[in-house]
C-alpha positions as CSV (number, residue, x, y, z in Angstrom):
1,X,-8.3,13.6,18.9
2,X,-5.3,12.8,16.8
3,X,-3.5,13.2,13.5
4,X,-2.5,11.1,10.5
5,X,0.2,12.7,8.3
6,X,1.0,11.2,4.9
7,X,4.5,11.8,3.4
8,X,7.2,10.3,1.3
9,X,9.9,8.2,3.0
10,X,12.5,10.5,1.4
11,X,11.0,13.7,3.0
12,X,11.7,13.0,6.7
13,X,14.9,14.6,7.8
14,X,15.8,14.1,11.5
15,X,14.5,17.5,12.5
16,X,11.1,16.6,10.9
17,X,11.0,13.3,12.8
18,X,11.9,15.1,16.0
19,X,8.9,17.5,15.4
20,X,6.6,14.6,14.7
21,X,7.9,12.9,17.9
22,X,6.9,16.0,19.9
23,X,3.4,16.0,18.4
24,X,3.2,12.3,19.2
25,X,3.8,13.0,22.8
26,X,0.7,15.2,23.0
27,X,-1.8,13.3,20.8
28,X,-2.2,10.2,18.8
29,X,-0.1,10.4,15.6
30,X,0.2,8.1,12.6
31,X,2.9,8.8,10.0
32,X,1.9,7.3,6.7
33,X,4.8,6.6,4.3
34,X,4.2,6.2,0.6
35,X,6.2,3.0,0.2
36,X,4.0,1.8,-2.8
37,X,6.3,-1.2,-3.5
38,X,9.7,-2.5,-2.6
39,X,10.8,-2.8,-6.2
40,X,13.1,-0.1,-7.6
41,X,12.1,-0.7,-11.2
42,X,8.5,0.1,-10.3
43,X,9.5,3.2,-8.3
44,X,11.5,4.3,-11.3
45,X,8.4,3.7,-13.5
46,X,6.3,5.9,-11.2
47,X,9.0,8.6,-11.3
48,X,9.1,8.6,-7.5
49,X,12.6,10.1,-7.4
50,X,13.7,7.6,-4.7
51,X,14.3,3.9,-4.3
52,X,13.3,1.5,-1.6
53,X,16.4,2.2,0.5
54,X,14.7,5.6,1.4
55,X,11.8,3.6,3.0
56,X,14.3,1.4,4.9
57,X,16.1,4.5,6.1
58,X,12.9,6.3,7.2
59,X,11.7,3.2,9.1
60,X,15.1,2.9,10.9
61,X,14.9,6.5,12.0
62,X,11.2,6.4,12.9
63,X,11.2,3.3,15.0
64,X,10.8,3.9,18.7
65,X,9.3,7.3,18.4
66,X,5.9,8.4,19.7
67,X,3.9,7.7,16.6
68,X,2.5,4.7,14.7
69,X,3.8,3.9,11.2
70,X,1.6,3.1,8.3
71,X,2.8,2.0,4.8
72,X,0.8,2.8,1.6
73,X,1.0,0.0,-1.0
74,X,-0.2,-0.2,-4.6
75,X,-1.0,-3.5,-6.1
76,X,-1.1,-4.0,-9.9
77,X,1.9,-1.9,-10.9
78,X,2.9,-2.6,-14.6
79,X,5.6,-5.2,-14.8
80,X,5.1,-6.6,-11.3
81,X,4.1,-10.2,-11.0
82,X,2.0,-11.7,-8.3
83,X,5.2,-12.9,-6.7
84,X,6.7,-9.4,-6.9
85,X,3.6,-8.1,-5.0
86,X,3.9,-10.8,-2.4
87,X,7.6,-10.0,-1.9
88,X,6.4,-6.5,-1.0
89,X,4.0,-8.0,1.5
90,X,7.0,-9.9,3.1
91,X,9.0,-6.6,3.1
92,X,6.1,-4.8,4.9
93,X,6.2,-7.6,7.5
94,X,10.0,-7.3,7.8
95,X,9.8,-3.6,8.2
96,X,7.4,-4.1,11.1
97,X,5.0,-1.3,10.3
98,X,2.0,-0.9,12.5
99,X,-0.6,-0.6,9.7
100,X,-1.0,-0.7,6.0
101,X,-3.2,0.9,3.4
102,X,-3.6,-1.2,0.2
103,X,-5.2,-0.2,-3.1
104,X,-5.1,-1.1,-6.7
105,X,-3.4,1.0,-9.4
106,X,-6.0,3.3,-10.9
107,X,-5.7,6.1,-13.4
108,X,-7.0,9.7,-13.2
109,X,-7.4,12.2,-16.0
110,X,-4.6,14.5,-17.2
111,X,-1.8,12.2,-16.0
112,X,0.9,10.2,-17.9
113,X,-0.8,7.0,-16.6
114,X,-4.1,8.0,-18.2
115,X,-2.3,8.5,-21.5
116,X,-0.5,5.2,-21.2
117,X,-3.8,3.4,-20.5
118,X,-5.5,5.2,-23.5
119,X,-2.7,4.1,-25.8
120,X,-2.9,0.5,-24.6
121,X,0.6,0.6,-23.1
122,X,-0.6,-0.1,-19.5
123,X,-3.3,-2.5,-18.6
124,X,-4.9,-1.9,-15.2
125,X,-5.4,-4.9,-13.0
126,X,-8.8,-6.7,-13.2
127,X,-11.0,-7.1,-10.2
128,X,-10.6,-10.9,-9.9
129,X,-6.8,-10.7,-10.1
130,X,-6.8,-7.8,-7.6
131,X,-9.0,-9.7,-5.1
132,X,-6.9,-12.8,-5.4
133,X,-3.6,-10.9,-5.0
134,X,-5.0,-8.8,-2.1
135,X,-6.0,-11.9,-0.2
136,X,-2.6,-13.5,-0.9
137,X,-1.1,-10.3,0.5
138,X,-3.3,-10.3,3.6
139,X,-2.5,-13.9,4.4
140,X,1.2,-13.0,4.8
141,X,0.6,-10.1,7.2
142,X,0.6,-10.6,10.9
143,X,-2.9,-10.8,12.4
144,X,-2.3,-7.8,14.7
145,X,-1.3,-5.5,11.8
146,X,-4.0,-2.9,11.1
147,X,-5.3,-2.9,7.6
148,X,-6.7,0.6,7.1
149,X,-7.7,0.3,3.4
150,X,-8.2,-2.5,0.9
151,X,-9.2,-0.6,-2.3
152,X,-9.0,2.8,-3.9
153,X,-10.6,5.1,-6.5
154,X,-10.9,8.7,-7.3
155,X,-13.9,11.1,-7.8
156,X,-15.8,10.1,-10.9
157,X,-15.1,13.4,-12.6
158,X,-11.4,12.7,-12.6
159,X,-11.5,8.9,-12.8
160,X,-10.3,6.9,-15.9
161,X,-10.2,3.3,-14.7
162,X,-10.5,0.5,-13.9
163,X,-14.3,0.9,-13.6
164,X,-14.7,-2.0,-11.2
165,X,-13.1,-0.1,-8.3
166,X,-15.9,2.5,-8.3
167,X,-18.3,-0.3,-7.1
168,X,-17.1,-0.3,-3.5
169,X,-19.8,-2.8,-2.3
170,X,-19.1,-5.1,-5.2
171,X,-15.4,-5.1,-4.4
172,X,-16.0,-5.7,-0.7
173,X,-18.5,-8.5,-1.5
174,X,-15.9,-10.1,-3.9
175,X,-13.3,-10.0,-1.2
176,X,-15.6,-11.5,1.5
177,X,-16.7,-14.2,-0.9
178,X,-13.1,-15.1,-1.8
179,X,-12.1,-15.2,1.8
180,X,-15.0,-17.6,2.6
181,X,-14.3,-19.7,-0.5
182,X,-10.7,-20.2,0.4
183,X,-11.5,-20.5,4.2
184,X,-8.7,-17.9,4.8
185,X,-8.0,-14.8,6.8
186,X,-5.3,-12.2,7.5
187,X,-2.2,-13.9,9.0
188,X,-3.1,-17.4,7.9
189,X,0.3,-17.8,6.2
190,X,2.2,-15.3,8.4
191,X,4.2,-17.8,10.5
192,X,5.0,-20.0,7.5
193,X,6.2,-17.0,5.6
194,X,8.5,-16.0,8.5
195,X,10.2,-19.4,8.7
């Protein structure tokens, strides 16, 4: 029926994009770039091995091809303020991606992040802060942009935290409740953010 291919923005040489373009001529194709954030300090902290300019370059070379473009974003990265996360929302809009997948930072076993959480060096975002920031983010996105994911977790055997994100129904109910409480929706602040 179609394909979704997840990759890093620094891993799409022109010949790779040409091949993806060929696939996109035959079937539905979504190319999902792991943008994560627009902030180089956070990309360095994650040890991504590239900066945001790689995402900008990938987008410029992907535009106009026969596939949709999705950006993966992590909210709650250490050292990022709410305004930093909303700056990433504005950048997602500026880049004009077709869809976005959002999730909170979470830790899994046997990773440097799990060790940092255990030592108290990194505090994972709480549910209320995540829900508030997520909704602020959604308000800035254009109403037609597809939002394919709004939270994340890992299999319980590998999962370290935060515990709240294992309760998918609780997270969804908290998001719905906050949307209703604020009387808001995706795109509510989109035009104001663009001016």
